[in-house]
N, CA, C and O atoms as a Maestro MAE file, in Angstrom:
{
 s_m_m2io_version
 :::
 2.0.0
}

f_m_ct {
 s_m_title
 :::
 protein
 m_atom[208] {
  # First column is atom index #
  i_m_mmod_type
  r_m_x_coord
  r_m_y_coord
  r_m_z_coord
  i_m_residue_number
  s_m_chain_name
  s_m_pdb_residue_name
  s_m_pdb_atom_name
  i_m_atomic_number
  :::
  1 25 55.549 222.427 -168.749 1 A "MET " " N  " 7
  2 3 55.711 223.538 -168.085 1 A "MET " " CA " 6
  3 2 56.853 224.832 -168.463 1 A "MET " " C  " 6
  4 15 56.825 225.802 -169.221 1 A "MET " " O  " 8
  5 25 57.860 224.254 -167.481 2 A "PHE " " N  " 7
  6 3 58.925 225.450 -167.761 2 A "PHE " " CA " 6
  7 2 60.033 224.646 -168.464 2 A "PHE " " C  " 6
  8 15 60.921 225.359 -168.930 2 A "PHE " " O  " 8
  9 25 60.168 223.449 -168.627 3 A "GLY " " N  " 7
  10 3 60.849 222.606 -169.193 3 A "GLY " " CA " 6
  11 2 62.307 222.488 -168.658 3 A "GLY " " C  " 6
  12 15 63.344 222.536 -169.319 3 A "GLY " " O  " 8
  13 25 62.163 222.328 -167.366 4 A "LEU " " N  " 7
  14 3 63.492 222.238 -166.520 4 A "LEU " " CA " 6
  15 2 64.126 220.754 -166.682 4 A "LEU " " C  " 6
  16 15 63.324 219.970 -166.173 4 A "LEU " " O  " 8
  17 25 65.223 220.080 -167.179 5 A "GLY " " N  " 7
  18 3 65.426 219.156 -167.129 5 A "GLY " " CA " 6
  19 2 66.592 218.922 -166.069 5 A "GLY " " C  " 6
  20 15 66.686 219.588 -165.038 5 A "GLY " " O  " 8
  21 25 67.456 217.920 -166.426 6 A "PHE " " N  " 7
  22 3 68.542 217.557 -165.528 6 A "PHE " " CA " 6
  23 2 69.846 218.659 -165.830 6 A "PHE " " C  " 6
  24 15 70.455 219.258 -164.943 6 A "PHE " " O  " 8
  25 25 70.038 218.737 -166.894 7 A "PRO " " N  " 7
  26 3 71.102 219.913 -167.164 7 A "PRO " " CA " 6
  27 2 70.939 221.125 -166.669 7 A "PRO " " C  " 6
  28 15 71.857 221.666 -166.053 7 A "PRO " " O  " 8
  29 25 69.750 221.724 -166.865 8 A "GLU " " N  " 7
  30 3 69.221 222.899 -165.995 8 A "GLU " " CA " 6
  31 2 68.946 223.004 -164.583 8 A "GLU " " C  " 6
  32 15 68.729 224.058 -163.985 8 A "GLU " " O  " 8
  33 25 68.970 221.729 -164.039 9 A "LEU " " N  " 7
  34 3 68.974 221.746 -162.406 9 A "LEU " " CA " 6
  35 2 70.423 221.835 -161.922 9 A "LEU " " C  " 6
  36 15 70.768 222.503 -160.947 9 A "LEU " " O  " 8
  37 25 71.233 221.112 -162.679 10 A "LEU " " N  " 7
  38 3 72.703 221.058 -162.256 10 A "LEU " " CA " 6
  39 2 73.177 222.323 -162.440 10 A "LEU " " C  " 6
  40 15 73.886 222.703 -161.508 10 A "LEU " " O  " 8
  41 25 72.995 223.263 -163.512 11 A "LEU " " N  " 7
  42 3 73.502 224.277 -163.691 11 A "LEU " " CA " 6
  43 2 72.828 225.464 -162.725 11 A "LEU " " C  " 6
  44 15 73.461 226.476 -162.423 11 A "LEU " " O  " 8
  45 25 71.604 225.232 -162.328 12 A "ILE " " N  " 7
  46 3 70.934 226.216 -161.084 12 A "ILE " " CA " 6
  47 2 71.929 225.875 -159.773 12 A "ILE " " C  " 6
  48 15 72.512 226.716 -159.090 12 A "ILE " " O  " 8
  49 25 71.972 224.227 -159.584 13 A "LEU " " N  " 7
  50 3 72.669 223.857 -158.124 13 A "LEU " " CA " 6
  51 2 74.114 224.515 -158.348 13 A "LEU " " C  " 6
  52 15 74.608 224.909 -157.292 13 A "LEU " " O  " 8
  53 25 74.872 224.715 -159.448 14 A "PHE " " N  " 7
  54 3 75.855 225.240 -159.520 14 A "PHE " " CA " 6
  55 2 76.126 226.463 -159.158 14 A "PHE " " C  " 6
  56 15 76.985 226.728 -158.317 14 A "PHE " " O  " 8
  57 25 75.334 227.426 -159.834 15 A "ILE " " N  " 7
  58 3 75.297 228.786 -159.648 15 A "ILE " " CA " 6
  59 2 74.958 229.318 -157.787 15 A "ILE " " C  " 6
  60 15 75.271 230.385 -157.259 15 A "ILE " " O  " 8
  61 25 74.248 228.153 -157.181 16 A "VAL " " N  " 7
  62 3 73.787 228.293 -155.901 16 A "VAL " " CA " 6
  63 2 75.233 228.295 -155.068 16 A "VAL " " C  " 6
  64 15 75.738 229.087 -154.272 16 A "VAL " " O  " 8
  65 25 75.650 227.022 -155.639 17 A "VAL " " N  " 7
  66 3 77.235 226.780 -154.741 17 A "VAL " " CA " 6
  67 2 77.974 228.027 -155.229 17 A "VAL " " C  " 6
  68 15 78.449 228.608 -154.254 17 A "VAL " " O  " 8
  69 25 78.192 228.527 -156.146 18 A "LEU " " N  " 7
  70 3 79.136 229.772 -156.486 18 A "LEU " " CA " 6
  71 2 78.644 230.968 -155.618 18 A "LEU " " C  " 6
  72 15 79.449 231.746 -155.107 18 A "LEU " " O  " 8
  73 25 77.214 231.098 -155.458 19 A "ILE " " N  " 7
  74 3 77.087 232.304 -155.003 19 A "ILE " " CA " 6
  75 2 77.104 232.309 -153.357 19 A "ILE " " C  " 6
  76 15 77.614 233.199 -152.676 19 A "ILE " " O  " 8
  77 25 76.454 231.158 -152.867 20 A "PHE " " N  " 7
  78 3 76.528 231.031 -151.134 20 A "PHE " " CA " 6
  79 2 77.459 230.369 -150.583 20 A "PHE " " C  " 6
  80 15 77.639 230.528 -149.375 20 A "PHE " " O  " 8
  81 25 78.415 229.314 -151.444 21 A "GLY " " N  " 7
  82 3 79.473 228.341 -150.807 21 A "GLY " " CA " 6
  83 2 78.767 227.339 -150.083 21 A "GLY " " C  " 6
  84 15 77.700 227.486 -149.488 21 A "GLY " " O  " 8
  85 25 79.556 226.157 -150.200 22 A "THR " " N  " 7
  86 3 78.865 224.902 -149.836 22 A "THR " " CA " 6
  87 2 78.624 224.869 -148.124 22 A "THR " " C  " 6
  88 15 77.906 224.043 -147.560 22 A "THR " " O  " 8
  89 25 79.262 225.773 -147.557 23 A "SER " " N  " 7
  90 3 79.091 225.877 -145.961 23 A "SER " " CA " 6
  91 2 77.664 226.323 -145.649 23 A "SER " " C  " 6
  92 15 77.071 225.777 -144.719 23 A "SER " " O  " 8
  93 25 76.927 227.528 -146.553 24 A "ARG " " N  " 7
  94 3 75.619 227.900 -146.155 24 A "ARG " " CA " 6
  95 2 74.463 226.937 -146.637 24 A "ARG " " C  " 6
  96 15 73.390 226.923 -146.033 24 A "ARG " " O  " 8
  97 25 74.743 225.982 -147.940 25 A "ILE " " N  " 7
  98 3 73.555 225.565 -148.230 25 A "ILE " " CA " 6
  99 2 72.814 224.909 -147.214 25 A "ILE " " C  " 6
  100 15 71.664 225.349 -147.220 25 A "ILE " " O  " 8
  101 25 72.983 224.054 -146.357 26 A "PRO " " N  " 7
  102 3 72.284 223.532 -145.461 26 A "PRO " " CA " 6
  103 2 71.364 224.575 -144.613 26 A "PRO " " C  " 6
  104 15 70.240 224.321 -144.179 26 A "PRO " " O  " 8
  105 25 71.836 225.393 -144.515 27 A "GLU " " N  " 7
  106 3 71.285 226.938 -143.569 27 A "GLU " " CA " 6
  107 2 69.989 227.164 -144.666 27 A "GLU " " C  " 6
  108 15 68.832 227.154 -144.245 27 A "GLU " " O  " 8
  109 25 70.240 227.330 -145.837 28 A "LEU " " N  " 7
  110 3 69.312 227.702 -146.922 28 A "LEU " " CA " 6
  111 2 68.317 227.084 -146.983 28 A "LEU " " C  " 6
  112 15 67.216 227.570 -147.244 28 A "LEU " " O  " 8
  113 25 68.551 225.907 -146.749 29 A "GLY " " N  " 7
  114 3 67.644 224.759 -147.126 29 A "GLY " " CA " 6
  115 2 66.870 224.646 -145.798 29 A "GLY " " C  " 6
  116 15 65.664 224.624 -146.047 29 A "GLY " " O  " 8
  117 25 67.101 224.573 -144.600 30 A "LYS " " N  " 7
  118 3 66.732 224.666 -143.701 30 A "LYS " " CA " 6
  119 2 65.550 225.820 -143.412 30 A "LYS " " C  " 6
  120 15 64.466 225.612 -142.866 30 A "LYS " " O  " 8
  121 25 66.069 227.122 -143.940 31 A "GLY " " N  " 7
  122 3 65.336 228.284 -143.710 31 A "GLY " " CA " 6
  123 2 64.099 228.087 -144.881 31 A "GLY " " C  " 6
  124 15 62.941 228.331 -144.541 31 A "GLY " " O  " 8
  125 25 64.381 227.662 -146.187 32 A "LEU " " N  " 7
  126 3 63.429 227.345 -147.159 32 A "LEU " " CA " 6
  127 2 62.337 226.414 -146.730 32 A "LEU " " C  " 6
  128 15 61.152 226.619 -146.990 32 A "LEU " " O  " 8
  129 25 62.848 225.243 -145.970 33 A "GLY " " N  " 7
  130 3 61.794 224.219 -145.470 33 A "GLY " " CA " 6
  131 2 60.806 225.121 -144.460 33 A "GLY " " C  " 6
  132 15 59.594 224.996 -144.631 33 A "GLY " " O  " 8
  133 25 61.260 225.977 -143.469 34 A "GLU " " N  " 7
  134 3 60.567 226.075 -142.654 34 A "GLU " " CA " 6
  135 2 59.575 227.559 -143.054 34 A "GLU " " C  " 6
  136 15 58.605 228.058 -142.483 34 A "GLU " " O  " 8
  137 25 60.203 227.881 -144.075 35 A "GLY " " N  " 7
  138 3 59.126 229.193 -144.729 35 A "GLY " " CA " 6
  139 2 57.882 228.356 -145.454 35 A "GLY " " C  " 6
  140 15 56.754 228.833 -145.329 35 A "GLY " " O  " 8
  141 25 58.029 227.279 -146.113 36 A "ILE " " N  " 7
  142 3 57.348 226.714 -147.022 36 A "ILE " " CA " 6
  143 2 56.343 225.972 -145.917 36 A "ILE " " C  " 6
  144 15 55.124 225.999 -146.087 36 A "ILE " " O  " 8
  145 25 56.933 225.326 -144.805 37 A "ARG " " N  " 7
  146 3 55.892 225.114 -143.829 37 A "ARG " " CA " 6
  147 2 55.023 225.971 -143.376 37 A "ARG " " C  " 6
  148 15 53.797 225.858 -143.393 37 A "ARG " " O  " 8
  149 25 55.843 227.086 -142.847 38 A "ASN " " N  " 7
  150 3 54.859 228.119 -142.326 38 A "ASN " " CA " 6
  151 2 53.703 228.878 -143.087 38 A "ASN " " C  " 6
  152 15 52.649 229.295 -142.607 38 A "ASN " " O  " 8
  153 25 54.176 228.962 -144.461 39 A "PHE " " N  " 7
  154 3 53.197 229.170 -145.532 39 A "PHE " " CA " 6
  155 2 51.997 228.276 -145.846 39 A "PHE " " C  " 6
  156 15 50.905 228.619 -146.298 39 A "PHE " " O  " 8
  157 25 52.447 227.005 -145.498 40 A "LYS " " N  " 7
  158 3 51.137 225.934 -145.639 40 A "LYS " " CA " 6
  159 2 50.113 226.176 -144.499 40 A "LYS " " C  " 6
  160 15 48.884 226.199 -144.561 40 A "LYS " " O  " 8
  161 25 50.944 226.348 -143.445 41 A "LYS " " N  " 7
  162 3 50.112 226.418 -141.945 41 A "LYS " " CA " 6
  163 2 49.331 227.717 -142.123 41 A "LYS " " C  " 6
  164 15 48.273 227.910 -141.525 41 A "LYS " " O  " 8
  165 25 49.750 228.398 -142.765 42 A "GLY " " N  " 7
  166 3 48.981 230.039 -142.591 42 A "GLY " " CA " 6
  167 2 47.701 229.824 -143.838 42 A "GLY " " C  " 6
  168 15 46.595 230.350 -143.714 42 A "GLY " " O  " 8
  169 25 48.094 228.959 -145.030 43 A "ILE " " N  " 7
  170 3 46.850 228.824 -145.984 43 A "ILE " " CA " 6
  171 2 45.775 227.851 -145.262 43 A "ILE " " C  " 6
  172 15 44.581 228.136 -145.348 43 A "ILE " " O  " 8
  173 25 46.236 226.593 -144.482 44 A "LYS " " N  " 7
  174 3 45.060 226.135 -143.669 44 A "LYS " " CA " 6
  175 2 44.168 226.652 -142.751 44 A "LYS " " C  " 6
  176 15 43.055 226.260 -142.400 44 A "LYS " " O  " 8
  177 25 45.132 228.005 -142.278 45 A "GLY " " N  " 7
  178 3 44.269 228.772 -141.365 45 A "GLY " " CA " 6
  179 2 44.471 228.340 -139.657 45 A "GLY " " C  " 6
  180 15 43.666 228.574 -138.756 45 A "GLY " " O  " 8
  181 25 45.891 227.598 -139.537 46 A "GLU " " N  " 7
  182 3 46.058 227.089 -138.433 46 A "GLU " " CA " 6
  183 2 46.904 228.149 -137.957 46 A "GLU " " C  " 6
  184 15 47.678 228.674 -138.757 46 A "GLU " " O  " 8
  185 25 46.850 228.625 -136.480 47 A "GLU " " N  " 7
  186 3 47.811 229.641 -135.990 47 A "GLU " " CA " 6
  187 2 48.580 228.882 -134.799 47 A "GLU " " C  " 6
  188 15 48.063 227.863 -134.341 47 A "GLU " " O  " 8
  189 25 49.597 229.273 -134.373 48 A "ASN " " N  " 7
  190 3 50.453 228.875 -133.348 48 A "ASN " " CA " 6
  191 2 50.269 229.434 -132.118 48 A "ASN " " C  " 6
  192 15 51.065 230.235 -131.626 48 A "ASN " " O  " 8
  193 25 49.183 229.029 -131.549 49 A "GLU " " N  " 7
  194 3 48.683 229.585 -130.282 49 A "GLU " " CA " 6
  195 2 49.144 228.578 -129.025 49 A "GLU " " C  " 6
  196 15 48.905 227.370 -129.021 49 A "GLU " " O  " 8
  197 25 49.826 229.272 -127.992 50 A "LYS " " N  " 7
  198 3 50.507 228.501 -126.942 50 A "LYS " " CA " 6
  199 2 48.861 228.322 -125.994 50 A "LYS " " C  " 6
  200 15 47.911 229.093 -125.856 50 A "LYS " " O  " 8
  201 25 49.057 227.336 -125.637 51 A "LYS " " N  " 7
  202 3 47.953 226.972 -124.547 51 A "LYS " " CA " 6
  203 2 48.741 226.936 -123.257 51 A "LYS " " C  " 6
  204 15 49.895 226.527 -123.123 51 A "LYS " " O  " 8
  205 25 47.953 227.418 -122.346 52 A "PRO " " N  " 7
  206 3 48.637 227.563 -120.827 52 A "PRO " " CA " 6
  207 2 48.430 226.067 -120.141 52 A "PRO " " C  " 6
  208 15 48.837 225.850 -119.000 52 A "PRO " " O  " 8
  :::
 }
 m_bond[207] {
  # First column is bond index #
  i_m_from
  i_m_to
  i_m_order
  :::
  1 1 2 1
  2 2 3 1
  3 3 4 2
  4 3 5 1
  5 5 6 1
  6 6 7 1
  7 7 8 2
  8 7 9 1
  9 9 10 1
  10 10 11 1
  11 11 12 2
  12 11 13 1
  13 13 14 1
  14 14 15 1
  15 15 16 2
  16 15 17 1
  17 17 18 1
  18 18 19 1
  19 19 20 2
  20 19 21 1
  21 21 22 1
  22 22 23 1
  23 23 24 2
  24 23 25 1
  25 25 26 1
  26 26 27 1
  27 27 28 2
  28 27 29 1
  29 29 30 1
  30 30 31 1
  31 31 32 2
  32 31 33 1
  33 33 34 1
  34 34 35 1
  35 35 36 2
  36 35 37 1
  37 37 38 1
  38 38 39 1
  39 39 40 2
  40 39 41 1
  41 41 42 1
  42 42 43 1
  43 43 44 2
  44 43 45 1
  45 45 46 1
  46 46 47 1
  47 47 48 2
  48 47 49 1
  49 49 50 1
  50 50 51 1
  51 51 52 2
  52 51 53 1
  53 53 54 1
  54 54 55 1
  55 55 56 2
  56 55 57 1
  57 57 58 1
  58 58 59 1
  59 59 60 2
  60 59 61 1
  61 61 62 1
  62 62 63 1
  63 63 64 2
  64 63 65 1
  65 65 66 1
  66 66 67 1
  67 67 68 2
  68 67 69 1
  69 69 70 1
  70 70 71 1
  71 71 72 2
  72 71 73 1
  73 73 74 1
  74 74 75 1
  75 75 76 2
  76 75 77 1
  77 77 78 1
  78 78 79 1
  79 79 80 2
  80 79 81 1
  81 81 82 1
  82 82 83 1
  83 83 84 2
  84 83 85 1
  85 85 86 1
  86 86 87 1
  87 87 88 2
  88 87 89 1
  89 89 90 1
  90 90 91 1
  91 91 92 2
  92 91 93 1
  93 93 94 1
  94 94 95 1
  95 95 96 2
  96 95 97 1
  97 97 98 1
  98 98 99 1
  99 99 100 2
  100 99 101 1
  101 101 102 1
  102 102 103 1
  103 103 104 2
  104 103 105 1
  105 105 106 1
  106 106 107 1
  107 107 108 2
  108 107 109 1
  109 109 110 1
  110 110 111 1
  111 111 112 2
  112 111 113 1
  113 113 114 1
  114 114 115 1
  115 115 116 2
  116 115 117 1
  117 117 118 1
  118 118 119 1
  119 119 120 2
  120 119 121 1
  121 121 122 1
  122 122 123 1
  123 123 124 2
  124 123 125 1
  125 125 126 1
  126 126 127 1
  127 127 128 2
  128 127 129 1
  129 129 130 1
  130 130 131 1
  131 131 132 2
  132 131 133 1
  133 133 134 1
  134 134 135 1
  135 135 136 2
  136 135 137 1
  137 137 138 1
  138 138 139 1
  139 139 140 2
  140 139 141 1
  141 141 142 1
  142 142 143 1
  143 143 144 2
  144 143 145 1
  145 145 146 1
  146 146 147 1
  147 147 148 2
  148 147 149 1
  149 149 150 1
  150 150 151 1
  151 151 152 2
  152 151 153 1
  153 153 154 1
  154 154 155 1
  155 155 156 2
  156 155 157 1
  157 157 158 1
  158 158 159 1
  159 159 160 2
  160 159 161 1
  161 161 162 1
  162 162 163 1
  163 163 164 2
  164 163 165 1
  165 165 166 1
  166 166 167 1
  167 167 168 2
  168 167 169 1
  169 169 170 1
  170 170 171 1
  171 171 172 2
  172 171 173 1
  173 173 174 1
  174 174 175 1
  175 175 176 2
  176 175 177 1
  177 177 178 1
  178 178 179 1
  179 179 180 2
  180 179 181 1
  181 181 182 1
  182 182 183 1
  183 183 184 2
  184 183 185 1
  185 185 186 1
  186 186 187 1
  187 187 188 2
  188 187 189 1
  189 189 190 1
  190 190 191 1
  191 191 192 2
  192 191 193 1
  193 193 194 1
  194 194 195 1
  195 195 196 2
  196 195 197 1
  197 197 198 1
  198 198 199 1
  199 199 200 2
  200 199 201 1
  201 201 202 1
  202 202 203 1
  203 203 204 2
  204 203 205 1
  205 205 206 1
  206 206 207 1
  207 207 208 2
  :::
 }
}
């Protein structure tokens, strides 16, 4: 589809490290994971309602 191979992925990773630095990458990964999780929950129609 997009034809992303190993060299292209390495280049993307290198650019991300240059832009954000190594200290912020775990932070970005966590935020991205939470965003994807919330998106999937929203698609399924699940809501985070607190039950008393």
